[in-house]
PADOFI-77080 format. One record per residue (C-alpha): residue number from 1; x, y, z. Coordinates in steps of 0.2 Angstrom, whole numbers, plus 2048, in hexadecimal, padded with zeros to 3 digits. Each point is the difference from the previous one (the first is absolute). Layout:
<sites>
 num   u   v   w
 NUM   X   Y   Z
...
</sites>
This chain:
<sites>
 num   u   v   w
   1 4B1 ED2 71E
   2 80F 802 80B
   3 80A 7F1 808
   4 801 7FC 812
   5 811 809 802
   6 7FA 810 7F9
   7 7F1 7FF 80C
   8 80B 7FE 80F
   9 80B 80F 7FA
  10 7F1 80B 7FF
  11 7FC 7FD 812
  12 812 801 806
  13 803 811 7F8
  14 7EF 807 806
  15 800 7F9 812
  16 812 7FE 804
  17 808 80E 7F5
  18 7F1 80C 802
  19 801 804 7EE
  20 7F1 808 7F7
  21 7F5 7F7 7F3
  22 809 80A 7F2
  23 811 7FC 807
  24 7FC 7EE 801
  25 7F9 7FF 7EF
  26 80F 809 7F8
  27 80C 7F5 80A
  28 7F8 7F0 7FA
  29 7FB 806 7EE
  30 7EE 7FD 802
  31 7F0 80B 800
  32 7FA 809 810
  33 7EF 7F8 7FE
  34 808 7EF 801
  35 809 805 810
  36 7F0 806 808
  37 7F7 7F0 7FB
  38 80C 7F5 807
  39 803 80A 810
  40 7ED 7FE 803
  41 802 7ED 7FF
  42 803 7F6 810
  43 80A 7F2 7F7
  44 807 7FC 7EF
  45 7F4 7F8 7F4
  46 808 7F9 7F0
  47 7F8 7FF 7EF
  48 7F2 7F4 800
  49 7FF 7F3 7F2
  50 7F2 802 7F5
  51 7F4 7F1 801
  52 7FD 7F9 7EF
  53 7F4 7F1 7FE
  54 808 7F0 7FA
  55 7F9 7F2 7F6
  56 807 7F4 80E
  57 7F7 809 80E
  58 7F1 7F3 800
  59 80C 7F1 7FD
  60 80C 804 80F
  61 7F7 7F5 80C
  62 800 7F1 7F4
  63 812 803 7FD
  64 804 800 812
  65 7F7 7F0 804
  66 808 7F7 7F1
  67 812 806 806
  68 7FC 7FB 812
  69 7FA 7EF 7FB
  70 80E 7FB 7F4
  71 80F 809 7F8
  72 7F7 801 7EF
  73 80A 809 7F2
  74 7FA 810 7F8
  75 7FB 7F7 7F0
  76 7F5 7F4 80A
  77 7F8 80E 809
  78 7FD 809 7F0
  79 7F7 7F2 7F8
  80 7F5 7FE 80F
  81 7FB 812 801
  82 7FC 800 7ED
  83 7F3 7F3 804
  84 7F9 80C 80D
  85 7FF 80F 7F4
  86 811 808 802
  87 803 80C 7F1
  88 811 807 805
  89 811 7FC 7F9
  90 80C 7F2 806
  91 80E 80C 804
  92 7F5 80A 80B
  93 7FB 7F0 80A
  94 812 7FA 801
  95 806 811 807
  96 7F2 7FF 80D
  97 804 7ED 805
  98 812 804 802
  99 7FC 80E 80D
 100 7F3 7F6 80A
 101 807 7EE 7FF
 102 805 7FA 811
 103 813 7FF 802
 104 807 7EE 800
 105 80D 7FD 80D
 106 80B 7F0 7FE
 107 801 7F5 80F
 108 80E 7F3 803
 109 803 7F2 80B
 110 80E 802 80D
 111 80D 7F3 7FB
 112 809 7F5 80D
 113 810 7F6 7FD
 114 807 7F2 80A
 115 812 800 805
 116 80B 7FC 7F1
 117 7F1 7FF 7F4
 118 804 80F 7F4
 119 80A 80F 7FC
 120 7FC 80E 7F4
 121 80D 808 7F4
 122 7FF 80F 7F6
 123 80A 80E 7F7
 124 800 813 804
 125 807 80F 7F8
 126 80B 80C 80B
 127 807 80D 7F4
 128 811 7FE 7F7
 129 811 7FB 805
 130 812 803 7F8
 131 807 7F0 7F8
 132 812 803 7F9
 133 7FD 80C 7F1
 134 7ED 801 800
 135 7F0 802 80A
 136 7F5 7F1 803
 137 7EF 7FF 808
 138 802 7FA 812
 139 7F4 7F2 803
 140 7FD 7F7 811
 141 7FC 7EE 802
 142 7F5 7FC 80F
 143 7FB 7EF 807
 144 7F6 7FF 810
 145 7FB 7F1 80A
 146 7ED 800 802
 147 7FF 7F9 812
 148 80F 809 809
 149 800 80F 7F4
 150 813 7FF 800
 151 807 80B 7F2
 152 80E 7FD 7F3
 153 804 80D 7F4
 154 80E 804 7F3
 155 804 80D 7F4
 156 803 7FA 7EE
 157 804 80A 7F0
 158 7F5 7F5 7F4
 159 7F0 7F7 802
 160 806 7F0 7F7
 161 7FD 7EE 803
 162 812 7FD 806
 163 7FE 80E 80D
 164 7EE 7FA 805
 165 807 7EE 804
 166 810 806 808
 167 7F6 80B 80C
 168 7F4 7F1 804
 169 80F 7F5 805
 170 808 80E 80B
 171 7EF 803 808
 172 7FF 7ED 804
 173 812 801 808
 174 7FA 80F 80A
 175 7F0 7F7 806
 176 80A 7F0 804
 177 7F4 7F5 7F5
 178 7F4 800 7F2
 179 7ED 803 801
 180 7F4 7F4 7F8
 181 7F9 80D 7F4
 182 806 810 7F8
 183 7F2 80C 7FB
 184 806 80B 7F1
 185 7FA 80D 7F5
 186 7FD 7FD 7ED
 187 812 806 7FC
 188 808 7F8 7F1
 189 80E 7F9 80B
 190 7F3 7F4 808
 191 7F0 800 7F5
 192 7FF 7FF 7ED
 193 7ED 801 7FF
 194 7F5 804 80F
 195 7F1 7F5 803
 196 7F0 809 7F9
 197 7EE 7F9 801
 198 805 7F2 80B
 199 80F 7FA 7F5
 200 810 7FB 809
 201 80F 80C 7FF
 202 80E 7FB 7F5
 203 810 802 80A
 204 812 804 7F9
 205 809 7EF 7FE
 206 810 807 808
 207 7F6 805 80F
 208 7F7 7EF 801
 209 811 7F7 7FF
 210 807 80C 80E
 211 7F0 7FD 80B
 212 802 7ED 7FE
 213 812 801 805
 214 7FC 80A 80F
 215 7F1 7F7 805
 216 7F2 80D 7FF
 217 7F0 802 7F6
 218 7FD 810 7F6
 219 7EF 808 802
 220 7FB 80E 7F4
 221 7F4 80E 805
 222 7F0 802 7F5
 223 802 80F 7F3
 224 7FC 811 808
 225 7FF 7F9 811
 226 80E 808 80B
 227 7F6 7FC 810
 228 805 7EE 7FE
 229 812 805 804
 230 7FC 80F 80B
 231 80D 7FB 80D
 232 80F 803 7F5
 233 7F7 80F 7F8
 234 800 808 811
 235 812 7FB 802
 236 805 809 7F0
 237 7F7 80F 805
 238 808 800 811
 239 811 7FF 7F9
 240 7FD 80F 7F4
 241 7F9 80B 80E
 242 80A 7FB 80F
 243 811 7FB 7F9
 244 801 809 7EF
 245 7F9 811 804
 246 80E 80D 802
 247 80E 7F4 7FB
 248 80B 800 7F1
 249 80E 7F3 7FC
 250 80F 800 7F5
 251 801 7EE 7FC
 252 7F6 7F0 801
 253 80C 7F8 80E
 254 7FD 810 80B
 255 7ED 7FF 7FE
 256 800 7ED 804
 257 80B 803 80F
 258 7F5 80D 807
 259 7F0 7F6 7FC
 260 807 7F1 80A
 261 803 80A 80F
 262 7EF 808 7FF
 263 7F8 7EE 7FF
 264 80A 7F9 80F
 265 7FE 810 80B
 266 7EF 806 7FC
 267 7F4 7F7 7F4
 268 802 7EE 807
 269 801 805 813
 270 7F1 80C 800
 271 7EF 7FB 807
 272 7F6 7FB 7F1
 273 7EF 807 7FF
 274 7F8 7F0 7F9
 275 808 7F4 80D
 276 804 80B 80E
 277 811 7F8 801
 278 811 803 7F9
 279 803 7F7 7EF
 280 812 7FA 806
 281 7F8 7F8 80F
 282 7F2 7F7 7F7
 283 80D 7FA 7F3
 284 808 7F5 80D
 285 7F0 7F7 802
 286 7FC 7FF 7EE
 287 811 7F9 7FB
 288 7FB 7EF 806
 289 7F2 7FF 7F4
 290 80B 805 7F1
 291 807 7F3 7F4
 292 813 7FE 800
 293 80B 809 7F4
 294 805 7F6 7F1
 295 810 7F6 802
 296 807 807 7F0
 297 7FE 813 7FC
 298 7F4 801 7F1
 299 806 807 7F0
 300 7F9 812 7FD
 301 808 803 7EF
 302 7F7 804 7F0
 303 807 7FA 7EF
 304 802 80A 7F0
 305 807 7FA 7F0
 306 80B 80C 7F6
 307 80F 801 7F4
 308 811 808 804
 309 806 80D 7F4
 310 811 801 7F7
 311 806 80B 80E
 312 7FE 7F1 80D
 313 7F1 808 808
 314 7EE 7FB 805
 315 7F3 80D 804
 316 7F4 7FE 80E
 317 7F4 80E 808
 318 809 80E 7F5
 319 811 7FB 806
 320 80E 7F6 7F7
 321 80A 7F2 809
 322 810 7F9 7FA
 323 803 7ED 7FB
 324 80F 7F7 7FB
 325 807 802 7EF
 326 7FB 7EE 7FB
 327 7EE 805 802
 328 800 80E 7F4
 329 7F0 7FF 7F4
 330 7FB 7F1 809
 331 7EE 7FB 807
 332 800 802 813
 333 7F5 7FE 80F
 334 7FF 80E 80D
 335 7FA 7FB 811
 336 7FC 810 80B
 337 7FE 801 813
 338 7FC 810 809
 339 813 802 804
 340 80A 7F7 7F3
 341 7FF 7FB 7EE
 342 807 7F0 7F8
 343 803 7FC 7EE
 344 800 7EE 7FB
 345 804 7F6 7F0
 346 7FA 7EE 7FD
 347 7FC 7FF 813
 348 811 806 806
 349 803 811 808
 350 80C 80B 7F6
 351 7FE 810 809
 352 7FA 807 811
 353 7FD 813 803
 354 7F8 80A 80E
 355 7F0 806 7F9
 356 7FF 813 7FC
 357 7F1 80B 801
 358 807 80F 7F7
 359 7FC 804 7EE
 360 80B 7FD 7F1
 361 80F 7FA 80A
 362 80E 7F4 7FA
 363 804 7F3 80D
 364 811 7F8 7FC
 365 809 7F2 808
 366 813 803 7FF
 367 803 7ED 7FD
 368 7F5 801 7F0
 369 80B 80E 7FA
 370 810 7F7 804
 371 7F9 7F1 7F7
 372 7FC 80A 7F1
 373 811 807 800
 374 808 7EF 800
 375 7F5 7FB 7F1
 376 805 80F 7F6
 377 812 7FE 805
 378 800 7EE 7FB
 379 7F8 804 7EF
 380 80D 80E 7FD
 381 80E 7F4 803
 382 7F8 7F3 7F4
 383 800 80E 7F3
 384 812 804 804
 385 806 7EE 7FE
 386 7F6 7FE 7F0
 387 808 810 7F9
 388 812 7FB 805
 389 7FF 7EF 7F9
 390 7FA 807 7F0
 391 811 809 7FE
 392 808 7F0 7F9
 393 805 7EE 802
 394 80D 803 80E
 395 7F4 80C 80A
 396 7F8 7F1 80A
 397 811 7F9 805
 398 806 811 805
 399 7F1 802 80B
 400 803 7EF 808
 401 811 805 804
 402 7FA 811 808
 403 7F4 7F6 80B
 404 80E 7F3 804
 405 80C 80D 807
 406 7F2 808 80A
 407 802 811 7F8
 408 7F2 80C 7FE
 409 7FA 7F8 7F0
 410 7F1 80B 7FD
 411 80B 810 801
 412 80D 7F9 7F4
 413 7F3 7FA 7F4
 414 7F7 811 7FF
 415 811 808 7FD
 416 804 7F4 7F2
 417 7EF 803 7F8
 418 803 812 800
 419 811 7FD 7F7
 420 7F6 7F5 7F4
 421 7F5 80F 7FC
 422 80F 80B 7FE
 423 80C 7F5 7F6
 424 7F4 7F3 7F8
 425 7FC 7EF 805
 426 80C 7F7 7F4
 427 80F 809 808
 428 7FB 7FD 812
 429 7FC 7ED 7FB
 430 812 7FF 7F9
 431 807 808 810
 432 7F7 7F4 80B
 433 808 7F1 7F8
 434 811 808 803
 435 7FB 803 813
 436 7FC 7ED 801
 437 811 7FC 7F9
 438 809 80C 80B
 439 7F5 7FB 80F
 440 7FC 812 805
 441 7EE 804 804
 442 7FC 812 804
 443 7F7 80D 7F5
 444 810 80C 802
 445 80B 7F3 7F7
 446 7F3 7FE 7F2
 447 800 813 7FE
 448 813 802 800
 449 801 7F2 7F3
 450 7F4 809 7F5
 451 80A 810 802
 452 811 7F9 7FD
 453 7FF 7F2 7F4
 454 7FD 805 7EE
 455 7FC 812 806
 456 7ED 7FD 7FE
 457 7F6 810 7FF
 458 7EF 801 808
 459 7F2 7FB 7F4
 460 7F5 80D 7F9
 461 80C 80E 804
 462 7FB 801 812
 463 80A 80B 80C
 464 809 7F5 80D
 465 801 807 811
 466 80E 7F8 80A
 467 7FD 7FA 811
 468 803 80B 80F
 469 80C 7F4 807
 470 80B 800 7F1
 471 804 813 803
 472 80A 7FA 810
 473 80C 7F6 7F5
 474 806 80F 7F5
 475 813 803 802
 476 806 812 7FE
 477 811 807 7FE
 478 808 807 810
 479 7FE 813 7FF
 480 80F 80C 800
 481 7FF 80B 80F
 482 811 808 7FE
 483 7F8 80F 7F8
 484 7F8 805 811
 485 811 801 808
 486 805 812 7FF
 487 811 807 805
 488 801 80D 80E
 489 800 812 7FA
 490 7F6 7FD 7F0
 491 7F1 807 808
</sites>
């Protein structure tokens, strides 16, 4: 049996190309008798299905009546047919019911919202964006007022609670007020447990606190019911198809700047299909029904407890942030906003950083490094003082005299400690007593005393390398230059 295309090629070659039966058969790779048979036909007739009697044939009217009266399940129909003498299998009946069951089309009420009554909020995915040294998913937060259809949107690098609440507040600022109710999806930022079987939804405590401060009531959709927030679903789709198509951004700031221009010049000034008016025009009427903005901006931070490591760092979202040296290995609290990150200890802020969305980055405050250097320098001087006093009984008095005369005490003490390693502590301790008696307080005098009095040799047979400055004090005999004065004629 040939297919429809081959049938048309037979007629094309014979009628249009004027090929013979043998030529047409050779060209199509079929027999000549097949060509003659189909040339005699007035139209293509496909393969007829073989009619095989089924055990369901006599029960089809009963099945049709049952399905038209009520949406019975296949199991219920199978039990009823067995009572009427059906001997076939359940799988045969189920296949037949799936083919003849009338399609069920869902119907929904058209929702109407009063001015200021509600807004709908949702996230949408718009590809990826470059964030410092890594790629992150580019998400868009969308909130739309249900009455005026005025749209607010903002790109964010993470769908976290701090971003969710911050975007809410920026949307309220853009609207000029707060709606009575916010309809949200069952995202973890807002809903911990969605309401099933008539149960109430369990909201995120942080989101509930934010809602009470702003003055709105959260309203979660039922599970698997996106039609309950169809307004914002359409807005997310509109942004993806109308704004994002054909665009590529190098940074989050660039994307948000372009989105803001698009919202002001296109999305909110177009004639909306649902209202027949521009959303920006209707917003002026709806603002009077919105609640006033909170007098104090709500806190949109999330809190995490952590412990700083010995390198004075705390880790958050795969990045490390510096803290003061006094906080090393201490229990701390991190408060994170969408744009910054604060580290607190016992309720007091000890560090503040711009939040990074890179990967494995080390964010360091130079003041923390400087403080660590001061701590390390202080510890080094304490060790220097301890070692110097350990030379002998007169060492502490000698150090006091160095400080009294405003000399570089640390430099002289380090030099004298080096002499103590070279000549021995006992010898240096004795010389320090002499220096106090002579009222001279420099490391050079101590070294000179060690070299001249008693001709003390370095302990341990170490080689003594004189200071470079001593080489300038060497006195040499004046050279005799008379040998270079030659008489005339000797050459």
